[in-house]
N, C-alpha and C positions, 0 to 999 in steps of 0.2 A: 659754158660747160668746161670743166677743167680737163685738159688733155692728159694730165698726169694721173688721172684716176685709174684705179685697177678695175679693168673690165671683167665682169663676172656673168656667166650663164648658169642658171639653176636648172638642173635636170632631176625631176621627180614626177612620178605618175599621179600624185595627189595635188590637186590644185590648191588646196588650203595650205599645204606644206610650202609650195612654191611662193604663195602670197606671204606666208609667214616669214620666210627668209628674205624676201624682197623688202618687207616692212622693217625687219631687224636691221638690214644693211642700209636702209634709206637715210639713217642719221649719221652715217660714216662719211665724212667729207672727202675721203680719198678712195672710196669704193663706189662703183656704179654697176647696177644690174642691167645688162644690155639685152638679155634674152632669157627665155624659158623653154624647156622641153618636157614633154609629157611621156616620152618613151626613148629608148636607146637610139632609134633611127633619127628621131628629131634632134637628139643630143649631138650626134655626129654631124648632122646637117648644120646645126646652130654653130658648132665649133668652126666649121668651114666658112659659114656666112658672116658671123659676127666677129670672128678672130679675137675671142676673149683672152685675157691673161690667165684666168682660172675657171675651170668647170667644177661646180659643186655637183657631184654625181651620186645619185641614189643607185642601189644595186638591183633591187627587184623592180624591173619595169617591163612592160609588154613589148612585143615585137622584137626587141633586142635588149638584153639585160645590160646592166651597167658595167659588167666585167668586159664583155665583148666590145661595148661602146668605148670603154677606156682603152682597150687594146688598139682599136682602129684610130682613135684620136692621137694616141701617143706614138703610133707607128710613123706618123708624119713629123719629120724633124722641124723644130721651131714652132710646133703647135702649142696649144694651151696646156698648162699644168692641171692635173686632175686631183681634186680633194674629195675623197670618198666619204659619204655620209652614212652612218650605220647606227644600229642599236645592238645591244649585247647579244640578242638572239640571232644576229647575222654575222657573228664572228667568223664562221667558216668561209664566208664569201669574201671577207676583208683580205685575207692572205692571198686569195686568188686575184683580187683586184690589184694588190701591190705587185704581184708577179706580172700582171698585165701592163704595168707601167704607171700606176697611180703614184703620186708624190706624197701621199699621206692619207690619214683618215681621222675622223673625229665623230663624236656622238651627236645624234640629231637633236638631243635635248640640251646641248651646250648653250650657255648664256651668250647673249649677243656679243659681248666683248671678247669671248674666247673664239667665236666664229670669225669675227673681224680680224683678230690677231692671227688666226690660222691662215686666212686668205692672204694676209700680208707676208707671212713666212713663205708660203708656197709660191706666191708671185715673185718673191725675191730670188727664187731659184733654190731654196732650201727644201729639205724634206721634213715632214711633220709626222712624228710618231706620238700620238696622244698617250701620256703616261697611264691614264686610267684604264686603257684597254690593251696597250701594247703587250704587256706580260701575258695576259690571258690568251691573246691570239697566238703568240709564239709558243707558249707552253702546250696549248691544245693541238696545234696543227703543224708547227715546224718540226716537232719531235718525230712525227710520222715521216716527214720528208727526209729528215736527217738519217733515219734508219734505212731508207731506201737508196741512199746515195753513198758513194765512197767517203771516207773520213776526210780525205784531202783531195783538192782539185789540182790539176797540173799547173794552173795559173798561180797557185799559192807559192810555188817555187820561185816565182818572179819577184816576190816581195822580200824586202829586207826584214831583219828581225824586228826592227822598230816599227816598220809599217804593219807587220803582222800583229804586233802588240796593240797598235792604234786601232786596227780593224776589230780586234777583240773588244776593246773598250767602246767603240762605236756601236757594236752589236749589242752591248749590254746597256745601251741607252745613255752613255756619257756624252755630254756636250763638249765642244772644243775647250771651254774653260775647265771643265772637269778633267779632261785628258791632260791639259797643260799642268794642272796642279799635281796630278798623279805621277806624271813623268818628269816634272821639274823642268819644263821647257816653256817657251812662249806660245801664245795662241797662234801667232803667225807660223811658227814651226809646225804646229799641229795641222793647220790648214794645208800646209805644203805636203805633209805626210798623207793627209786624206785625199788630196788631189792626185798625188802620185799613185796611191793604191787603187783609186777608182779607175785611173787610166790603165794601169797594168792589168786589172781584172775585167776591163771592158764594161764597167758599170757607170750608170749616169748620175746616181746620187746616193745619199746615205741610206735611204730605204732599201735600195737594191743591195747595198753593202750588208745591211742587217740580214736580209734574206739569204744572201750568199754565205755569210759567216755561219749561220745556223745550219743551213743545208749541207755545208761541207765540214761540219764538226769543229770549226775554230773555237766556238763556245757551245755550251750546252744549255738548254732551257732551264731557267731557275737561277742561273748565276747572276749575282748582283754586282753593281759597280762598286769597286773597292772604296772605302771611306776616304774622303779627302784628308 
């Protein structure tokens, strides 16, 4: 067995769904499903027992839902990254899951190659915001959060003008390459800006940066990334 494989636990209350994901991932040489969980409590226990790199987390599960399970799993430093599995009719729960510490989300009906790619991205420490549903989640739910909160947070004063600009572009879905083209800088410079702004705002990754930016009025729902 290859020790370099990405270790994955699948948490879903439907046995056929778990079996399906296990089957889909079985052909990936760098990914290994090391456990399954049928409810949130089992998911938390599996995260502690198996020490996976990534948890595939359903949201609606018995005993303990995926949101609270995600919160408990990510509260422990150095634990697995959580990739939320959702369908369009569960959008309202996705935002809550991201706030709970999930590293990203994707659709349950995504093809095998997209699922495997998402697992690799999250395992590498990056955040995954699936383009097909990010805009809908933000437009429908972050608007309400933004209206409830002050336009600016005190932490924003810690950012330089360029870091604030980068935060806005990150929140609108721009990749490091997109930002580099927009600002006429290198990707290495962009990475430095992103790392600095995350540290100043006390955020762990780009997902949290997106949530923070919308909640604090740095950008507004519906804004698009400027053309390259």
